[in-house]
VEXDREN-2710 file (C-alpha; in Angstrom, 1 decimal):
% VEXDREN-2710
k/r/px/py/pz
1/MET/-14.0/43.2/-21.0
2/SER/-10.5/44.2/-19.7
3/LYS/-8.1/41.3/-18.9
4/LYS/-6.8/42.9/-16.1
5/LYS/-10.2/42.1/-14.4
6/LEU/-10.2/38.6/-15.4
7/GLN/-8.1/37.7/-12.4
8/ASP/-10.9/38.4/-10.2
9/ILE/-13.3/36.0/-11.4
10/PRO/-13.0/32.5/-9.4
11/VAL/-12.7/30.0/-12.4
12/ASN/-10.5/27.6/-13.5
13/VAL/-9.8/28.7/-17.0
14/VAL/-11.1/32.2/-18.9
15/ASP/-11.0/32.3/-22.8
16/VAL/-11.4/35.7/-24.2
17/LYS/-13.3/35.3/-27.9
18/ASP/-11.9/37.9/-30.6
19/ASP/-15.3/39.8/-30.2
20/GLY/-14.7/40.4/-26.7
21/GLU/-17.0/37.7/-25.3
22/VAL/-15.8/35.7/-22.2
23/GLU/-16.3/31.8/-22.1
24/VAL/-15.9/30.3/-18.5
25/VAL/-14.6/26.6/-18.8
26/SER/-14.2/25.0/-15.7
27/LEU/-11.3/22.2/-15.3
28/TYR/-13.1/20.1/-12.9
29/ALA/-16.4/17.9/-14.0
30/LYS/-18.8/17.8/-11.1
31/HIS/-19.0/14.2/-9.5
32/ARG/-22.0/12.0/-10.9
33/LYS/-23.1/9.7/-8.2
34/LEU/-22.5/5.7/-9.5
35/TYR/-25.4/3.0/-9.4
36/PRO/-24.0/-0.1/-10.3
37/ARG/-26.5/-2.6/-11.5
38/TRP/-26.3/-6.1/-9.9
39/VAL/-24.8/-8.9/-11.9
40/ASN/-24.7/-12.5/-11.7
41/GLY/-21.8/-14.5/-13.4
42/LEU/-18.4/-16.8/-13.3
43/PHE/-16.4/-13.5/-11.7
44/ASN/-18.9/-12.0/-9.8
45/LYS/-18.8/-15.5/-7.7
46/TRP/-15.1/-15.1/-7.1
47/ARG/-15.6/-11.6/-6.0
48/ILE/-18.2/-12.9/-3.2
49/PHE/-15.5/-15.9/-2.6
50/PHE/-12.5/-13.2/-1.7
51/VAL/-14.9/-10.7/0.3
52/VAL/-16.1/-13.8/2.4
53/ALA/-12.5/-15.0/2.8
54/THR/-10.7/-12.0/3.6
55/GLN/-13.5/-10.6/6.0
56/LEU/-13.3/-14.1/7.7
57/PHE/-9.6/-13.7/8.1
58/PHE/-9.8/-10.0/9.2
59/TYR/-12.8/-10.3/11.4
60/GLY/-11.8/-14.0/12.9
61/MET/-8.3/-13.9/13.4
62/PRO/-8.0/-11.6/16.6
63/TRP/-10.2/-14.1/18.2
64/LEU/-8.0/-16.8/17.7
65/GLU/-5.4/-18.1/20.5
66/LEU/-2.3/-19.9/20.8
67/HIS/0.0/-20.6/23.8
68/GLY/-2.6/-18.7/26.2
69/ARG/-2.2/-15.5/23.9
70/GLN/-3.6/-14.0/20.8
71/ALA/-2.0/-15.8/17.9
72/LEU/-1.7/-12.5/15.6
73/LEU/-1.0/-9.9/17.8
74/PHE/0.9/-6.4/16.9
75/ASP/1.3/-5.3/20.8
76/LEU/3.0/-1.7/20.6
77/VAL/3.0/-0.8/24.0
78/GLU/5.1/-3.9/24.8
79/ARG/6.6/-3.8/21.5
80/LYS/6.3/-7.5/20.8
81/PHE/4.8/-8.9/17.6
82/TYR/3.0/-12.3/18.2
83/ILE/2.8/-14.2/14.6
84/PHE/1.2/-17.5/15.8
85/GLY/4.3/-19.4/17.1
86/LEU/6.7/-16.5/16.5
87/VAL/7.7/-13.8/18.5
88/LEU/9.4/-10.8/17.1
89/LEU/11.0/-7.9/18.9
90/PRO/12.3/-4.4/17.9
91/GLN/15.6/-6.1/17.3
92/ASP/13.8/-8.1/14.7
93/PHE/12.4/-4.9/12.6
94/ILE/14.3/-6.3/9.2
95/TYR/11.6/-8.7/8.9
96/LEU/9.1/-5.9/8.7
97/THR/11.2/-4.8/6.2
98/ALA/11.4/-8.2/4.1
99/LEU/7.6/-8.2/4.5
100/LEU/7.1/-4.8/2.7
101/LEU/9.5/-6.2/0.1
102/LEU/7.6/-9.5/-0.5
103/SER/4.1/-7.5/-0.8
104/ALA/5.5/-5.0/-3.1
105/LEU/7.3/-7.8/-5.2
106/GLY/4.7/-9.7/-5.2
107/LEU/2.0/-7.0/-6.5
108/PHE/4.8/-6.2/-9.6
109/VAL/4.5/-9.9/-10.2
110/TRP/1.3/-10.1/-10.3
111/THR/0.5/-6.9/-12.5
112/ALA/2.9/-8.1/-14.6
113/ILE/1.1/-11.1/-15.5
114/GLY/-2.4/-10.5/-14.8
115/GLY/-3.0/-6.4/-14.6
116/ARG/-5.0/-5.5/-11.7
117/LEU/-6.6/-8.3/-10.5
118/TRP/-5.7/-7.2/-6.7
119/CYS/-7.7/-4.2/-7.0
120/GLY/-10.4/-6.1/-8.6
121/TYR/-10.6/-8.7/-5.8
122/ALA/-8.9/-8.6/-2.8
123/CYS/-8.1/-4.5/-2.1
124/PRO/-9.5/-3.3/0.9
125/GLN/-11.1/-0.6/-0.8
126/THR/-13.0/-2.6/-3.7
127/VAL/-14.0/-5.4/-0.8
128/TYR/-15.8/-2.7/1.8
129/THR/-17.2/-0.7/-1.4
130/GLU/-18.6/-3.9/-2.3
131/MET/-20.0/-5.0/1.3
132/PHE/-21.4/-1.6/1.6
133/LEU/-23.4/-1.8/-2.0
134/TRP/-24.7/-5.2/-0.8
135/ILE/-26.3/-3.7/2.5
136/GLU/-27.5/-0.6/0.1
137/LYS/-29.3/-3.0/-2.4
138/TRP/-30.6/-4.8/0.5
139/VAL/-31.9/-1.6/2.0
140/GLU/-33.2/0.1/-1.0
141/GLY/-33.4/-2.3/-4.0
142/ASP/-31.2/-2.4/-7.3
143/ARG/-30.2/0.2/-9.9
144/ALA/-33.5/1.5/-10.8
145/ALA/-34.9/1.4/-7.5
146/ARG/-32.2/3.2/-6.1
147/ILE/-32.1/5.9/-8.9
148/LYS/-35.7/6.7/-8.4
149/LEU/-35.5/6.9/-4.8
150/ASP/-32.5/9.4/-4.7
151/ASN/-34.5/11.6/-7.5
152/GLY/-38.1/11.3/-5.7
153/PRO/-39.2/13.9/-3.2
154/LYS/-38.2/13.6/0.5
155/THR/-40.7/11.2/1.8
156/LEU/-40.8/9.3/5.2
157/ARG/-40.2/6.0/3.3
158/LYS/-37.0/7.6/2.0
159/ILE/-36.0/8.9/5.2
160/ARG/-36.5/5.6/7.0
161/LEU/-34.6/4.0/4.2
162/LYS/-31.6/6.4/4.0
163/ALA/-31.4/6.2/8.1
164/VAL/-31.7/2.3/8.1
165/LYS/-28.8/2.1/5.3
166/HIS/-26.6/4.3/7.0
167/THR/-27.0/2.7/10.7
168/LEU/-26.3/-0.4/8.8
169/TRP/-23.4/1.5/7.5
170/LEU/-21.9/3.2/10.5
171/LEU/-22.4/-0.4/12.5
172/LEU/-20.4/-2.2/10.2
173/ALA/-17.7/0.6/10.4
174/LEU/-17.7/0.8/13.9
175/TRP/-17.2/-3.2/14.0
176/THR/-14.3/-2.7/11.7
177/GLY/-12.4/-0.3/13.6
178/PHE/-13.1/-2.2/16.9
179/THR/-11.4/-5.4/14.8
180/PHE/-8.7/-3.1/13.3
181/VAL/-7.6/-2.0/16.8
182/GLY/-8.1/-5.6/18.3
183/PHE/-4.7/-6.6/16.5
184/PHE/-2.9/-4.1/18.2
185/THR/-4.6/-4.3/21.8
186/PRO/-5.5/-8.1/23.0
187/ILE/-9.3/-8.0/21.6
188/ARG/-10.7/-9.7/24.9
189/GLU/-9.3/-6.7/26.8
190/LEU/-10.7/-4.3/24.1
191/ALA/-14.0/-5.8/24.2
192/THR/-14.3/-5.9/27.8
193/SER/-13.2/-2.0/28.2
194/VAL/-16.0/-1.2/25.6
195/SER/-18.3/-3.3/27.3
196/ALA/-17.3/-1.4/30.6
197/TRP/-17.2/2.2/28.9
198/THR/-13.6/2.4/30.1
199/LEU/-12.1/2.6/26.6
200/GLY/-8.7/4.3/26.4
201/PRO/-8.3/7.7/24.6
202/TRP/-6.0/6.2/22.1
203/GLU/-8.3/3.5/21.9
204/LEU/-10.9/5.2/21.5
205/PHE/-9.5/7.5/18.7
206/TRP/-8.2/4.6/16.7
207/ILE/-11.8/2.9/16.3
208/LEU/-13.5/5.8/15.4
209/PHE/-10.7/7.0/12.9
210/TYR/-10.9/3.7/11.7
211/ALA/-14.7/3.3/11.2
212/PHE/-14.8/7.2/9.8
213/ALA/-12.2/6.1/6.9
214/THR/-14.3/3.1/6.3
215/TYR/-17.6/4.5/6.2
216/GLY/-16.2/7.6/4.1
217/ASN/-14.4/5.5/1.5
218/ALA/-16.7/2.9/1.1
219/GLY/-19.8/4.6/1.5
220/TRP/-19.2/7.8/0.1
221/MET/-16.0/8.2/-1.9
222/ARG/-16.0/4.7/-3.1
223/GLU/-14.8/5.0/-7.1
224/GLN/-13.2/8.4/-6.2
225/VAL/-10.4/6.5/-4.3
226/CYS/-9.7/4.4/-6.8
227/LYS/-9.6/6.9/-9.4
228/TYR/-7.9/10.1/-7.8
229/MET/-6.2/8.9/-4.4
230/CYS/-4.9/5.5/-5.0
231/PRO/-1.1/5.8/-6.3
232/TYR/-1.1/2.2/-7.5
233/ALA/-3.2/3.5/-10.5
234/ARG/-1.3/5.8/-11.5
235/PHE/2.4/3.6/-12.2
236/GLN/0.9/0.3/-13.2
237/SER/1.5/1.1/-16.3
238/ALA/5.0/1.0/-15.8
239/MET/4.7/-2.9/-14.9
240/PHE/1.8/-3.5/-18.0
241/ASP/3.2/-4.7/-21.3
242/LYS/1.4/-6.1/-24.7
243/ASP/1.5/-9.2/-23.1
244/THR/-0.3/-8.2/-19.5
245/LEU/-3.7/-10.0/-19.0
246/ILE/-6.4/-7.3/-19.5
247/ILE/-10.1/-6.7/-19.5
248/SER/-10.6/-5.9/-23.2
249/TYR/-13.5/-5.3/-25.4
250/ASP/-13.2/-6.7/-28.9
251/ALA/-13.7/-4.0/-30.9
252/GLU/-13.1/-6.0/-34.4
253/ARG/-16.0/-8.4/-33.5
254/GLY/-18.3/-5.6/-31.7
255/GLU/-18.2/-2.8/-34.1
256/ALA/-20.2/-1.3/-35.6
257/ARG/-22.5/-1.4/-32.4
258/GLY/-26.3/-0.4/-32.3
259/SER/-29.7/-2.2/-31.8
260/ARG/-31.2/-4.7/-33.6
261/LYS/-34.5/-6.9/-33.9
262/LYS/-33.5/-10.7/-32.6
263/GLY/-32.9/-13.0/-35.1
264/SER/-32.2/-10.2/-38.0
265/ASP/-29.5/-10.4/-40.3
266/TYR/-27.4/-7.6/-38.3
267/LYS/-24.6/-8.2/-40.2
268/ALA/-26.0/-7.1/-43.6
269/GLN/-27.0/-4.2/-41.7
270/GLY/-23.0/-3.4/-41.1
271/LEU/-23.4/-4.0/-37.5
272/GLY/-21.0/-6.1/-35.2
273/ASP/-21.9/-8.2/-31.7
274/CYS/-22.1/-5.2/-29.7
275/ILE/-25.9/-4.3/-29.4
276/ASP/-25.2/-0.9/-27.3
277/CYS/-27.0/-2.1/-24.2
278/THR/-24.6/-0.1/-22.2
279/MET/-25.1/-3.1/-19.5
280/CYS/-21.0/-3.2/-19.5
281/VAL/-21.0/0.5/-18.3
282/GLN/-24.2/0.0/-15.7
283/VAL/-22.4/-2.7/-13.8
284/CYS/-19.0/-1.0/-13.8
285/PRO/-18.2/0.3/-10.3
286/VAL/-15.9/2.9/-11.2
287/GLY/-18.5/4.3/-14.3
288/ILE/-16.0/3.6/-17.3
289/ASP/-17.0/2.4/-20.6
290/ILE/-14.7/-0.2/-21.5
291/ARG/-15.6/0.0/-25.1
292/ASP/-13.2/3.2/-25.2
293/GLY/-10.2/0.8/-24.4
294/LEU/-7.9/0.1/-21.6
295/GLN/-8.5/3.1/-19.2
296/TYR/-6.1/3.7/-15.9
297/GLU/-9.4/3.8/-13.6
298/CYS/-10.4/0.2/-14.6
299/ILE/-9.8/-2.3/-11.4
300/GLY/-10.0/-5.7/-13.2
301/CYS/-13.3/-6.7/-11.3
302/ALA/-14.6/-8.2/-14.7
303/ALA/-18.1/-7.0/-13.6
304/CYS/-18.4/-5.7/-17.5
305/ILE/-17.5/-9.5/-18.6
306/ASP/-20.3/-11.1/-16.7
307/ALA/-22.9/-8.5/-17.8
308/CYS/-21.8/-8.9/-21.6
309/ASP/-21.8/-12.9/-21.3
310/GLU/-25.1/-12.6/-19.8
311/VAL/-26.5/-10.3/-22.7
312/MET/-24.7/-12.5/-25.8
313/ASP/-26.1/-15.6/-24.0
314/LYS/-29.9/-13.8/-24.4
315/VAL/-29.5/-12.8/-27.6
316/GLY/-27.5/-15.8/-29.1
317/TYR/-24.2/-14.6/-29.8
318/PRO/-21.0/-16.3/-28.8
319/ARG/-19.6/-15.2/-25.4
320/GLY/-16.3/-13.0/-25.0
321/LEU/-17.0/-10.1/-26.7
322/VAL/-15.5/-8.4/-23.5
323/ARG/-13.0/-10.7/-21.9
324/TYR/-9.5/-11.5/-20.3
325/THR/-7.0/-11.1/-22.6
326/THR/-4.0/-9.7/-23.9
327/GLU/-3.2/-6.8/-26.4
328/ASN/-1.1/-8.7/-28.5
329/ALA/-3.7/-11.6/-28.4
330/LEU/-6.5/-9.0/-29.4
331/GLN/-4.2/-7.9/-32.4
332/HIS/-3.7/-11.5/-33.4
333/SER/0.0/-11.7/-32.6
334/TYR/-1.0/-15.0/-31.4
335/ALA/-3.9/-17.3/-30.7
336/GLU/-5.8/-16.8/-27.3
337/GLN/-4.9/-20.2/-26.3
338/ASP/-1.1/-19.4/-26.3
339/ILE/-1.5/-16.4/-23.4
340/LEU/0.0/-18.8/-21.0
341/LYS/3.2/-19.6/-23.2
342/HIS/4.0/-15.8/-23.3
343/LEU/4.2/-15.8/-19.1
344/ARG/8.3/-16.2/-19.6
345/ARG/9.3/-12.8/-20.3
346/PRO/12.0/-11.2/-19.1
347/ARG/10.2/-8.3/-17.2
348/VAL/8.1/-11.5/-15.2
349/ILE/11.2/-13.5/-14.8
350/LEU/13.0/-10.4/-13.2
351/TYR/10.1/-9.3/-11.0
352/ALA/9.7/-13.2/-9.7
353/THR/13.5/-14.0/-9.3
354/ILE/13.8/-10.9/-7.2
355/LEU/11.0/-12.1/-5.2
356/PHE/12.4/-15.8/-4.9
357/ALA/15.4/-14.2/-3.4
358/VAL/13.9/-12.3/-1.0
359/PHE/11.7/-14.9/-0.2
360/ALA/14.4/-17.4/0.4
361/VAL/16.9/-15.3/2.2
362/THR/13.7/-14.1/4.9
363/ALA/12.8/-17.8/5.3
364/VAL/16.4/-19.1/6.1
365/SER/16.9/-16.4/8.2
366/LEU/13.5/-17.0/10.0
367/VAL/14.8/-20.5/10.3
368/MET/18.2/-19.8/11.7
369/ARG/16.7/-17.2/14.2
370/LYS/17.7/-18.0/17.7
371/PRO/14.6/-17.4/20.3
372/VAL/17.1/-15.2/22.7
373/LYS/18.5/-11.7/22.4
374/VAL/22.1/-10.9/23.8
375/ASN/23.2/-7.3/24.7
376/ILE/26.4/-7.3/26.4
377/ASN/27.5/-3.5/28.3
378/ARG/30.8/-3.0/30.1
379/ASP/30.5/-1.0/33.5
380/ARG/31.9/2.3/32.6
381/VAL/32.8/3.1/36.4
382/ALA/35.9/1.0/36.6
383/LEU/37.2/-0.7/33.4
384/VAL/39.6/-2.6/35.1
385/ARG/40.4/-3.4/38.9
386/GLU/42.8/-5.7/40.5
387/VAL/41.3/-8.0/42.8
388/GLN/43.1/-9.5/46.2
389/SER/44.6/-12.6/44.1
390/GLY/46.4/-9.9/41.7
391/TRP/44.0/-11.0/38.9
392/LEU/42.5/-8.5/36.7
393/GLU/38.9/-8.1/36.7
394/ASN/36.1/-6.5/34.3
395/THR/32.5/-6.1/35.1
396/TYR/29.9/-6.3/32.2
397/ARG/26.3/-6.1/32.4
398/VAL/24.5/-8.9/30.4
399/GLN/21.0/-8.3/29.1
400/ILE/19.0/-11.4/28.0
401/GLN/15.6/-11.3/26.2
402/ASN/13.9/-14.6/25.9
403/ALA/12.1/-14.3/22.7
404/SER/9.9/-17.5/23.0
405/GLU/6.9/-19.0/24.3
406/LYS/8.3/-20.9/27.1
407/THR/10.0/-20.4/30.6
408/ARG/13.7/-20.5/30.1
409/ILE/16.9/-20.7/32.3
410/PHE/20.2/-19.6/30.5
411/ALA/23.4/-20.4/31.7
412/ILE/26.1/-17.5/31.4
413/ARG/29.7/-18.1/30.9
414/ALA/32.9/-16.5/29.2
415/GLU/35.7/-17.8/27.1
416/GLY/38.4/-16.6/24.9
417/LEU/41.6/-16.0/27.3
418/PRO/43.7/-18.4/29.2
419/GLU/42.4/-19.5/32.5
420/LEU/39.4/-17.0/32.4
421/LYS/37.1/-17.5/35.4
422/THR/33.7/-15.6/35.5
423/ALA/31.6/-14.9/38.6
424/ALA/27.8/-14.1/38.2
425/GLU/24.8/-13.1/39.9
426/TYR/22.5/-16.2/40.4
427/ASN/25.5/-18.5/39.8
428/GLY/25.4/-17.3/36.2
429/ARG/21.9/-18.8/35.7
430/LEU/18.6/-16.2/34.7
431/GLN/15.2/-17.9/34.6
432/LEU/13.2/-15.9/32.4
433/GLU/9.4/-16.1/31.3
434/PRO/8.2/-16.1/27.9
435/THR/9.2/-12.6/26.4
436/GLU/10.6/-11.3/29.4
437/THR/13.6/-9.3/29.5
438/ASP/16.3/-9.2/32.6
439/ASP/20.1/-8.8/33.4
440/VAL/22.6/-9.8/35.4
441/SER/26.2/-8.4/36.4
442/VAL/29.1/-10.6/35.3
443/ARG/32.3/-10.3/36.5
444/VAL/35.4/-11.8/34.4
445/GLN/38.9/-12.3/36.0
446/VAL/42.3/-13.2/34.3
447/ALA/45.8/-13.5/35.2
448/PRO/48.1/-10.4/34.2
449/GLU/50.3/-12.2/32.0
450/HIS/47.4/-13.1/29.9
451/ALA/45.8/-9.8/29.7
452/GLY/48.4/-7.2/28.8
453/PRO/47.5/-3.3/28.0
454/GLY/45.1/-2.8/25.7
455/SER/41.6/-4.8/24.7
456/HIS/41.4/-8.4/24.4
457/PRO/38.5/-10.0/22.6
458/ILE/36.3/-12.4/24.6
459/TYR/32.9/-14.1/24.3
460/PHE/29.8/-14.8/26.3
461/ILE/27.9/-17.6/25.7
462/ILE/24.4/-17.9/26.9
463/THR/22.7/-21.2/26.8
464/ALA/19.1/-22.6/27.5
465/GLU/19.4/-25.2/29.7
466/ASP/16.6/-26.8/28.5
467/ASP/17.6/-27.1/24.8
468/PRO/21.2/-26.4/24.2
469/ALA/20.6/-25.5/20.7
470/VAL/19.0/-22.6/22.0
471/SER/22.9/-20.9/22.4
472/VAL/24.2/-17.5/21.3
473/LYS/27.9/-16.3/21.4
474/GLU/28.3/-12.6/21.8
475/LYS/31.5/-10.9/21.5
476/ALA/33.2/-8.5/24.0
477/THR/36.1/-6.9/24.9
478/PHE/38.5/-7.5/28.1
479/ILE/40.5/-4.5/29.2
480/GLY/43.7/-5.7/30.5
481/ARG/47.0/-3.2/32.1
END
C-alpha cells in the first residue's frame, strides 16, 4: 500500500511493516463500564459517614435561618454575602481570595501528609458517585446481578429496573440542582416559585444545568472524571514524597501470588499471602489494580484495604497486605509505628506555616472589620465657593453602607482644619436599615485664613450612635483659594 494513501485512513497510528502489511494501532482504549462490588469494613464506614455529613450540610444549610433571613446566602443580585452573622459586600472581595488561598493551602498540607484522602472521602464527585451507586445497588442488586442484567436481553424487567434507577437518579440530581441554586437565591422564595411554576429563566437554567452535571458526572462518567478531567490527579505527585501516607500493596509479603487450598503450606509452594482473588480490583471505584503500585488514578478511598482485610480474615492470614503506609516504611527505612514521627518535615512545615499565616491575617482582619463602609465624593461642579460670611465652602457626597444585621443611626462630622464647620442634610444623622446603603450631602466651611490656595487634608468621622466603637475615619481634601 502506498504511504501517500495512509493519510486517508481515519485511525490514530498506522504501522507499515517490511512486507507491506498495514497494522492499525488505536491510541484509545474502549471504555469499559465498572461494576464496583460492595464492601464492608472500617474505611467503608468512614466513607458513609462523610457522605452523610457533607450532604446534611449541603441539603440542610439553605433552610437554616438567622436574624430573620437565610443563614448562608450568596445573594448575587443584591451583591451581598450572608455567612451566619457576617455580611460581606463587594468591597470585601479580599476575603473570597483568602478563602481560596486557605482551601488550596489546606489541600497542599493534607496531600503532603495523607495523599488523596480528600478525593476518597469528601470530594463532591466521589460523594455523589457513591450515592448514585447506592441507588443502583438498591434497584439492580450487587455486582454480579448488575453485570448479568446489563449483559442479558432487553426484557420488561430490565426496562423497568433501568427506568426506576434513572428516575431516582434524576430526582436526586434535580433536588441537588435546586439546593445549589438555593445558596444564591433565598431557598424559600425559590421553593414558592417552583411550586407556582413562576421560576425565573436564570434560576431554571442553573437548576437544570447543575442537575444535568450531577446526573452525567455521577451516573455516567463516574471514574472518568477522576482519571481524565480532574486536574488534581495530574499535579498531586508534585506534593508527594516518600513519607506521604498512601495506599500500598506489600509485594514483599504478597508475592508470588496464586490460589491455594485452605490450610496448605503455601510458603513451601513458593507463594506469598496474596491468593489472587482480585477482590481489591472488584471493589475499586476507578478500576485499578493496587498491586501494580501507586497510580495517579487511585483516589485513596481504601475500599481495597477493606476487601483485602476481609479476605485475609477468611483465610487466616494477618491483615495489612494492602494498607495505608509510606514508601519509606514499605522499604523498611523506618518502622510502621514511626510514620507519625516523620510528619515534621520541610515540605509539611512550609505548607503549614503559610496556611497558618494566611489564616491568622484573615482572622485578625475579620475581627477588626468595621460593619460600615464609607465613600466620599466631592462635588465636581463647584470645587470651592465663598458663602455670605466670607468663609470658604466645599460640598461632598458621603455614601454610607450599613454592613451589619441591625438598624443603625450614623452621625457625620468633619475635622482637620481650625474652626471647621459642617452642615449636612438630616442634621448630619443618617438612619440605615440592615445592609442598606444611602448618601447624604455635607457642606464643610473654613475661614479663608485657614485654607490657602491648594488642597488641605480633612477627615470625616462616621459613628454609630448606638455603638461608638463602630466608627470610621475617612480622609478627604478641602480646596482653598
